[in-house]
N, C-alpha and C positions, 0 to 999 in steps of 0.2 A: 347300775348306778345307785348308790345309797340314797335314801330319802334325806333331803337337806334339812328341812324344818317342817313342822306341822302346817305351816302356811304355804308350802311349796309342794305341788304334786309333780314329782320328777317325770320327765319324759323318758321314753325308752333309752337305754344306755347309748351314749354317743362316745365313740373312741376319741380320746385326746391324743394328738400327735406327740409321741415322746419327746421329739426335739423341741417342742414348744413349751415343755415344762421347765420351770425355773430350776436351777441347780440347788442342791440341798441347803446351801448356806445363803442363797440369794435373798430369800424373804427375811431371814434374820438380820441381814446386812442393810435392809432398807431403812433409811433414817425415819425417825418419828417426825412427820411433817403434818401440818394441818391441811384438811381437805376443803378447798374453797375455789370459787370461780366467779367472775363478774356476773351480776344478775342479767345482763343483756344476753348472755349465752345460755342461761339456765331457766329463765322465765318463759312460759309458753304465751304465745300471742292470743290464743283463744281459750276460753274456759272449757273444761272437760264436762260437758253437760250431762252426759249419760252416767259417767262415773259419779258426778255430784249427786244425781238423783238416787243412786244406790246407797251411797254413804249417808245421805240425809234421811233416807227411809229405813236405815238399819238393815238393809238387805245384803246378801252375800255379793261380793264383787269378784268377778273373774277377769284376770289380766293374762293375755297371751303375749309372750316375748318370742317373736319369730325372727330368724336371721341365720347367719352362718357361724363360723367358729368363735367369733368374739361374743356371740350369744350363748353358744354351747358351753364355752368356758375354757377354750384352749389357752394355755399359758398360766392357768390358775393351778394352785397346788391340790385342789380337790373340787368336786362338783359344788360343795357348799360355798366355795369362794367365787363362783360365777356371778355375773351381775344380776341375773334373775333371782338367784337364791338370796343374795344380799339385799336386793330390792324388797323382797318379801319381809325380811327382818326389819328393814327401815320403815316400811309402811305399817307394820304391826306396832312399832313404837309410837307412831303418830296416831294410829287408829286402833287402840288396844281392844276395843269391844266389838270391832267389826270382823266378819268372816271374809278374809281376803286371800284369794288363791292366785299364785303366779305360776303359770305353766311355761316351762322352758321348751321352746320349739326351735332351737338352734341346731344346725347340722353343719359339721365341718366341710368346707369347700363349696358350699352352695352359692350359686349366683341367683339373681332375682327370678329368672325363669324357673329354676328348681324350686324356689320357695313358693311360687305361684302354683306349681304342681302339687304342693303339699297343703295348700290353703283349705281345700274342702274337708279333708279329714283331720288335719292338725290344728287348724285355726277356727274355721267357720263352724265346725261341728261342736265346738266347745261353747258357742254362743257367748263370747266374751263381751264385756262392756267397754273394755279398753284393749287396744292392740298396739304394742310397741314393735315397730318394724325397722330392723337394722339392715341397711342396704348399701350397695355400691362398692364395697372394698374389693371383693374378688373380681368384679368386672374390670376395675382399674388395674389390679395386679396382672390380669390376663390380657390386657390391652384390647378389651372388647369395644366395639363402636358404641357411641353414646345414644344414637337415635333409637335403636331398638330398646335400649334400657328405659328410655323415657316413656315409650309405649307400655312396656311391662309395668312400670311403676304406677302409671295412671290406671291401668287395668286392675292392679291389686287394690289400690285405694277405692276404686269403684266397688269391688267385691266387699270390702270391709264396710263401706257406707251402706251397702244393701242390707247388712245385718244389723244396722243401727249401732255400730261400735264407734267410740272415740278412737281416733287414729293419731299416733305420734311416730313420725319418722325419726330415725337415728342415723346420722351420716357417718362416713368412715372415720377411723381413728388417726390421730396425728402420731405417726410412728415412722421410723427410718425407711422401711420398705414401701410404705405408702407415699412418702414424700419424694421418693426416687422416681415416681411415675409422673410424666408430664401431663397425663390426662386428669390427675387429681383435682386441680382447680375447677375444671369444667364439670366434673362429676358433682363437686360440692355445689356449684352454681345451679346445676340441673335439679338437684334434690331440693334446694332452698326455693327455687322458682316454682317447682311442682307443688310443694307444700303450700305456698302462698296462693297459687291459682286454684288448687283443689280445696282450700280452706281447711287444712289440717295442721296440726302442730308439728314442730321440729325441735328435737333436742340436738343442739349443736356440739356434738361430741368432739369434732375436729377442733373447733374454736376453744373449747374448754381445755383440751389437752395441750393445744398450742400456748394457751395462757400459762399453763403449768411450766412449760419449757422456756418460753421467750420472756415472760413477765415475772413469774415467780422464781425462775432460774432453778427449777428442779431438773436433775439429770434424767436422761431417758431411763436409766436403770432403776429410777425411783418408781416409775409407773408402767414401763414396758418390759416384757419378758426377754430373756436372752436371744430369742429368735428375731428380734427387731421388728416384730409385727403385732403380736398379741399383747394385751395388757397383762400385768401380773396381779397378785392379790390386792395390793394397795390400789392399783389403777381401777380394777373392777369395783372394789368397795367404795371408792370415792365417786365414781360415776353413778353407782347405785344410790349413794346418799344424795347427790345433787339431783338425780332424776326423781327420787322419792319426794324431795322438797318441791320440785316443779309440779309433780302430780298432785301433791297435797294442796299446794297453793291454787292451782287451776281448778281443783274440784271443790274448793271452799271459798270462792270469791263471793262477794255480796250477791244476794238473791237477784237483783236487777241484772247483773252481769251473767250469772250462771243460767238464768232463765231466758236469756236472749234467744231469738229464733235461730235454729240451726240452718246451715247452708243446704241441707238435704232433709227430706221429710223424716220425721220421727215415726217409729213403728211400735 
């Protein structure tokens, strides 16, 4: 995999499924539309205390993006167009003097249990201050039971809290193949409930993309690749932009808010 930008340390090469790639003229045909979404879907409920400390102190910030194919970048025209690569670019625009590294730890086809198996070497070993964890989509697509997923999700959050990292969950994408699954609403509710109970943040990707389609009246081919599942370049870029804005806001809130006691001990 080619190196995306100086701000991104690329993970080992991840194969992108050929059928998930846009057709040659698909990106060129994408209309020029503005990237936006309601603040209620993009603002984090909790400040990113550890991220804020790093930025305030001028120290290097390490972010790990862990997930499955929509983290790895399936559907994008190149690794540079994946959301972690675009996130690094967006964060550098907002914090040009800081050393910010975004590590892409997405693997095509992974479910939550597979991600947990990679936590030790792919996430925890990097000692990140912020972990963005995209979960749920493949479990829904494969009709997995929800109860074991809830246990795995809490287990993973516990591991990330133990290394004193800020945690942001990212829920499934609003795309035709996800919408076709009856388990999707329950998965969304489970992730949202777990984020609240575990006192971690949630980036509501599903709600953001639903707003694009139902409120802003963007067609699916504006932000979803031809496979009906993964995002395309515009979709990844917009999610990265909105996510960068959420991270920047939550990491630069007034001192009284950013310094509030965490729900778990600092290390």
